N, C-alpha and C positions, 0 to 999 in steps of 0.2 A: 495309611488308613487301616482301621481295624475291620474285623470281619462283620461286625454288627450292621454298619451302614450298607454293606454290600448285600446282606441277607434281606434288609428292609427294601432295598431297591429291587431285589429278585421277587419278593412277594408282591410289590406293586406292579412289576412287569407281568407277572402271571395273572394278576387281576385285570390289568389293561388288556392283555391278550385274550382272557376269557370273555370280556365284554365284546371285543372285536369278533371273537369266535361266534357269538350268538348271531350277529348280522351275517357273518361269512357262511355259516351253516344254512341260514335262510336262503341266501343267494345260490349256494351250492345245490340245494334241493330244487330250486326253481330252474337252474340251468340243467340239472340232471334229467328233469322230466320234460321240459319244454325247449331246451337248447336256446334259452334266451338269457343274455347278459343284461339284466335290468339296470340301466344306468340311472334310474330314479331311486335305487335302493337306499342310498345314503340320505336322500332328501326325505324319505319317510321317517328315518331315524331322527333327523333334525325337527321335522314337523311334530313327531310324537313328543320330543323333549319340550318343544315350544308350547304345545297344548297342555302338557303336564305342569309346566312352569306357570302358565296363566291360571290354571285351576288352583294350584297351590297358593298363588298370590291372592286369588279371589276368595278362597274358602279356608285356607290355613290347614288343610288336610295333610297328613303324612305322605311323603312321596311314594313309598311302597304301596300304600293303599290306593293312591291315585293311579299307580301303574296297573293295579288289578282291574281298574275301570277302563283305562286307555288302551291297554294291549288288546283286549277283545274287540274294541272299536276299530283298531287298525287291522285286525284279522278280516273284519267285514270290508274295510276299505281296500285291502289287497285283493279280496275276492271280487269285488265290484270292478276294481281297476283292471283285472285280467279279462273279465267279461266284456267290458265296454271298450277297452283299448287294445290289449294284447291279442285277444282272441280274433279280432278282425284282421290284425296284421298277419297272424299266422296263416290266414287263408290266402294270402298273396302268393304269387309264384316266387321261386327261390331268390332271384335277384332283387325284386321289389321288396320282399319280406325282410332281407338283411338291412337294406337302406331304411325301410320304414321303422324297424325296431330300434335301430341306432338313433335316428332322428326323433322318433316318437317318445322313447323313454328318456332321452337326454332332455328334450324340450319339456316334458312333464316335470322332470326333476328341477330344471331351472325355474319354471313357473312356480313350483312349490316353494323353492328357496325365496323367490321374490315375495310370495305371500307371507312367509315367516318374517322376512325383513321389514315388511309393513306392520305386522302385528307387534314385533319386538325389534326395533331398529338399533339394537346394541347387543353386546355379548351378555349371556345370561347363564345363571347356575344356581344351585341350591346348596346351602351350607348348614350342615347339622353338626353339633358338637357332641362327641362321645369321648368318654374317658379311655385313654389308650391302655393296652394290656402289655405288660412287660414279661419277657422270658429271659431272665438273666440280663445281659447287656442289650438284648434286642427289644425294641419298643415297637409295637404294631398297633395301628389304628383299629379300634373296634369296628368302625364303619367299614373299613376295607375288608375285614374278616366277614362282616355281614354280607357285603357285596359278593365276596367269593362264595359264600354259602348259597346266595340267590343264583349265581351262575351254575354252581354244581347241581342244585336241585332242578333248575331248568333243563340242564343237560340230561339228567336222569329221566325226567318226564318226557323229553324229546326222544330219548332212546326207547322208552316204553311205547310211545306213539308209533315210532317207525317200525319196531320189531314185534309188537304184541297186539296191534289193532288191525281191523279189516282194512282201514285206510293205509296203514303202513305196508301191509302185504301187497295191496294194489299199487301203492307208490313204487315199491321195489321191483315189482313185476313190470311196471310200465317203464321204469328207468332201464331195466335190463333189455327189454324188447317190447316196444310200444305196440307194434303190429300184432304180435302174438297175444299180448295182454288184451287187446281189443277183441280179438277173435274168441277169447275165453270169457267175454262178457263184461270186461272192465270198461267203465265209461271214462274215456280219456279226457273229455272236456271237463267233466266234473272233478276228476282227480287233479287236473291242472289248475282249476280255479281254487280248490282247497289248498293246494300247495303254494300258490301265490299268496293266499290269505295267511298261511302258516309262516311263510318266509317273511312277509311284511310285518307280521306280529313280532317275530324274532328281531327284526331290524328295529322296530319301535321300542322293544324292551332294551336293546343295546343302547339306543339313543337316550332313553330315560335314565339308565344307570350312569351314563357318561355325565349327567348333570351333577352327580355327586363326586366326580373325579376332577373335572376342571370346567371352566366356563366355555359355553358353546357359542360359536358365531352363527348368525343366521345363514351365512354363505358356506357353511361347513359341509353341506351335503355331498357335493361332488368329491372333495378330498376324502371323505369317508368311503364313498363308492370306490375310489381308486385303491384305498387300502384294502377294502374287502376283495376287490378283483385281484390284487396282488396276493392275498391270502389264498384264495381258491385256486389260483394258478400255481402258486408255490406248493400247495397241498395236493394238486391234481384235480382237474375239473370234475366235479361230481362226487368227490370223495369226502365224506363227513369226517372220518378219522384224520385224513390229511389236512382238512381245514382247521381242525382243532390244534393239531401239532404246529401248523404254520402260524396260526394266530398267536399262540403262546410264544413261539420263537420271535415273532414280530414285536409283540408287546415287550418282551425282555430286551430286545435289541433297541427299540425306541427309548426305553427307560434309561438304559446305560449310556446310549449315545447322547441323550439330552443332558445327562449328569456330567459325563466326562468331556464331552465336546461342546455342543451348543444345542439349544432347543430347535434351531433351524434344521439340524441334522436329524432330530427325532421325527420331524414332520416329513422328511424326504427319505428316511432309511428304508421304508417299504419299497419305494421305486428302485432304490439302489440294489437292494437284495433281489428284487424281481428280475432286474437286468442280469445279474450274476447267475441266478439259477436258470433263467431261460437260455443263457449262453452255454451253461455247463450241462444242465439236465432239463431239457425242454419239456419233458412229460410231467414235471413236478416232483415233489418229494414222494408222494404216494399216488400211484395210478389207480384210477377207478376200475 
């Protein structure tokens, strides 16, 4: 095999990892501030993809334009989700809180997947034809380069939000020490709700971009959640940089495993890598 196909696989793996990384960063931020592993996180991605698909089929609008409409909608959905469901569970005592969060978020995710399967009872995706770009022997899809640009721009915007805005300062202060942050006047409940909105919006964007990579199953939400959980555990719980590194590593691993071994391996590689890292380095690749 020549070098060109390997480089093409590498580019696709980085793209896939970047898309996973959007959802992973969202869940990492949520865990960092609220210590909640939201098991409905992947279901929001599938629901956003389904909503976008329905809108595209009904209106014929471009997917990226639809994404600019749907992602803010899911920010609001995540904000309301935290207020109506998560906030009430966080008020329980420690033992009841853990059980309630696991069962509540898992149940919400399963119900969401069921709703999606009723709306679209089949695999769905969006196919756009773009002329490829050639660099010598390497041929790269223009669409994949566009998606890489979207992921990169989103990452830059997210970095600006986290490190250059009042919300980002409050978020980082709360993640470092919630009690001290509240004593300094930071509204913990408000920051938590906004973070759930932001995390859900990132998951929604990741789900929408996956529409352009492969067909999505209505029941794909929980597998996505497992991959995202594997990423944030690999990268260190609460670490944004670690989540990015782990997501790209996972995307590349899945791509090469699917090509050289079998697609079944590409779907399970995240769990295999997770088990290995937990056994060898339980704190993750990068500690928070």
